Structure formats: C-alpha cells, structure tokens
N, C-alpha and C positions, 0 to 999 in steps of 0.2 A: 634502536628499532626492537620493539617486542611485537608478537602476533596480535596482542589485544589492546595496543595503544597506538594512535595515529595523531596526526597534526591537529585536529580540532577536537580531541578529547578521547577517553578510553571507551572501548566497547564493554559496556558493564553489564548489559542484560542478555542472558543466554535465552536461546529459543528452547522449546520443549518438545519432547515426543520421542518415537523411535527413530533410528537413523533416516528411514525413508520419509517420514513425516517432516523431520527437520530439513531434510534435503528439499523437499518440495515447498517449504515455507521459504527457505534461502532463495531458492530460484525464483519464486513468485515475487518476493520483495526486490530482489535484484532487478528483475524486469521491470519493476516500477520505479527504479531509480534510488532505492535505499541503498547506502553503503553497508554491507554486512561483513563483519570480521569473523575470526575463527579463534576459538579457544578450546584446544584438544579436539573433541568430537563436536562440540558445540558451536553452532553459529551464533554470532553475538551482535547486538545492536548498540548504537549509541543512546544514553538516556534520552537526549533530545528527540530521537526518532521513535521512541518506544510507543507513544500513544497513536500516532499516525499509522506505524507498521500494524499494531494490534487491530486498529480500526479497519484496515484493509483486510487482515486475515479474518476478522469476524465477518466483515460484509461479503466476502466471497467464499467464506466457509472452506478456506484452504485446509488440506488434510492435516489433522491434528489440532485443528482450531479449538476443540474442547479442552485443551491443557491450560488455557488461561483464564478460567472462571473468575478467579479472585481478583486478578489485574483488570479484566474487562469492566467488573463492577467498581473497583477503586478508581478507575480512570473515567468512569461515566460512559463507557462505550455501550452498556447495556444494563438493564436491571436484572436481578435474579430471576424474575418470572420470565423475561425475555430469554434469557440464557436456557432455563429449563425447558421452555417450549421449543427452542432450537434444538436441544439435545434430544429431546422426546422424538422430533421429527426424523432423527438419524437412526433410531432403532428400528 
C-alpha cells in the first residue's frame, strides 16, 4: 500500500492552489462522492475522475478554480473566452 495507489488505479492528478484552496477543493469533491487521495501536501484524483471533478470545480467556482485554465480548455469544460469572462468577474 502506498498513499497514492489504490485498488482501482493510481491517483495521478494533483489539485492546485495554496493549502487553503486545495483543502476547500478536496472537501468539496469528497462531499460530492469523489475519492480523493493525498501525495505529500497535494490532494490527488484518479485520472478517470479528473474531467467530472474539474467540471464541478468550474461550475461551482470552488476556491482556487482559476488554477485549471489549460485543463478546462483541454477537456472541453469551457472555452478560453468563457474562462476569461469568469476570471474577469472575480476581480
């Protein structure tokens, strides 16, 4: 047993942000049924859960949501224009 590997695959995606932001994201995702691992100080997700988890973080604008710009666009969660507009509203 290692902290980053469990029965149905490794936790290969680390959440981003400062410690408070990552803690908020971890709590939010766990409350929605996501299994969240831990690697050093970083909460981690299984690759199969990344898109759904980031979709939830984006939709609810969980603290630190802005750290995933490239991943949101890569996964088709939002466009660059949608991201930029959302970011502008936080300023």
